[in-house]
C-alpha positions in Angstrom: 259.6 38.0 157.3 258.0 35.1 155.5 258.1 31.5 156.7 260.2 29.0 155.0 258.1 26.5 153.2 259.4 22.9 153.4 258.5 21.5 150.0 262.0 20.2 149.1 262.8 16.9 150.9 266.5 17.9 150.8 265.8 21.2 152.6 267.7 21.5 155.8 265.4 24.1 157.3 261.8 22.9 158.0 260.0 25.7 159.6 256.5 25.5 158.1 255.2 22.1 157.2 253.8 22.2 153.7 250.5 20.3 153.4 248.1 19.6 150.6 244.6 21.0 151.1 243.2 17.5 151.5 246.0 16.6 153.9 245.3 19.6 156.1 241.6 18.8 156.2 242.4 15.1 157.1 244.6 16.1 159.9 241.9 18.5 161.3 239.4 15.6 161.0 241.8 13.4 162.9 242.0 15.9 165.7 238.2 16.0 165.9 238.0 12.2 165.9 240.6 12.0 168.7 238.4 14.4 170.8 235.2 12.7 170.1 236.3 9.0 170.0 239.0 9.0 172.7 238.9 12.1 175.0 235.2 12.4 175.5 234.6 8.7 176.4 237.5 8.7 178.8 236.6 11.8 180.7 234.2 10.1 183.1 236.8 7.5 184.0 239.4 10.0 185.1 237.9 11.0 188.4 236.9 9.0 191.5 238.4 6.2 193.5 238.0 3.6 190.8 240.0 5.5 188.3 242.3 3.3 186.1 245.7 4.8 185.4 245.6 3.1 182.0 242.7 5.4 181.1 244.7 8.4 182.4 247.7 7.4 180.3 245.5 6.9 177.2 243.8 10.3 177.8 247.2 12.0 178.1 248.5 10.2 175.0 245.5 11.4 172.9 245.8 14.9 174.3 249.5 15.1 173.4 248.7 13.8 169.9 246.0 16.5 169.5 248.3 19.2 170.7 251.1 18.0 168.3 248.7 17.9 165.3 247.2 21.3 166.2 250.8 22.7 166.2 251.5 21.1 162.8 248.3 22.5 161.3 248.7 25.9 162.8 252.3 26.2 161.5 251.5 24.7 158.1 251.3 26.4 154.7 249.3 25.0 151.8 251.1 23.5 148.9 250.5 25.1 145.6 248.8 22.8 143.0 251.6 20.8 141.2 252.1 21.4 137.5 250.8 18.7 135.2 251.4 17.9 131.5 254.2 16.8 129.3 256.9 18.9 130.8 255.8 18.6 134.4 258.2 17.4 137.1 257.2 15.5 140.2 256.6 18.0 143.0 255.2 17.7 146.5 251.5 16.9 146.5 251.5 15.6 142.9 249.8 12.3 142.1 252.3 10.2 140.4 251.7 7.0 138.5 254.7 4.7 138.3 255.2 1.3 136.6 257.2 -1.0 138.8 259.5 -3.8 137.6 256.6 -6.2 137.4 254.7 -3.9 135.1 252.1 -2.9 137.7 250.9 0.7 137.9 251.1 2.2 141.3 249.8 5.6 142.3 251.7 7.6 145.0 251.6 11.2 146.2 254.8 12.5 147.8 253.9 14.7 150.7 255.2 16.1 154.0 255.9 13.2 156.5 253.0 14.4 158.8 250.5 13.9 155.9 252.0 10.6 154.7 249.9 8.4 157.1 246.5 9.8 155.9 245.9 7.1 153.3 247.7 4.4 151.2 248.4 6.7 148.3 250.5 9.3 150.2 254.1 8.6 150.8 256.6 10.8 152.7 258.8 12.8 150.5 261.6 11.7 152.8 261.1 8.0 152.0 263.4 6.4 149.4 260.7 6.4 146.7 259.6 10.0 147.6 263.2 11.3 147.4 263.8 9.5 144.1 260.6 10.8 142.5 261.0 14.4 143.4 261.9 16.3 140.2 261.4 13.4 137.9 259.5 13.7 134.6 257.1 11.5 132.7 259.1 8.8 131.0 262.0 8.8 133.5 263.2 5.4 134.6 264.4 5.7 138.2 266.4 3.5 140.5 264.9 3.4 144.0 267.2 2.4 146.8 265.8 0.1 149.5 267.2 -2.1 152.3 266.5 -5.2 150.2 268.3 -3.8 147.2 267.5 -1.2 144.6 264.5 -1.5 142.2 263.5 0.4 139.2 260.3 2.2 138.2 259.1 4.4 135.4 257.2 7.6 135.8 254.0 7.1 133.7 251.9 10.1 134.6 251.9 13.2 136.8 248.6 14.6 137.9 247.0 16.7 140.7 
């Protein structure tokens, strides 16, 4: 039986997180950084009579984060490269240039929520903007709901 790939933000079943190749690599690098920058320096402080429980708590927090990220990476599938060109529609992992109401061009990449924190370009496909962009085409003017009121944007370009 094949795993369900969660590439549609409206999908109820989310069995296998769908990550971009860069996103998967960045999560693996984050795991390595947590080991080297957090776990390794704390290890000597976890034993002995002078042990600080704050160090123990930080070690356990980092270890839990590593285990959580390892589970996400292990269960993940790689997103296919999104289509580009005149008839392309915004799909998970696509780089999308939008023009906001002020005329500014903003670049976003709707991705799985686990991948959304990697950089400033990535947004969760579950966010209001991510949900609005999915399936849109170049030239579409979209209304994006937000807690402060809706705003509009235009899809200018879809790339990889």
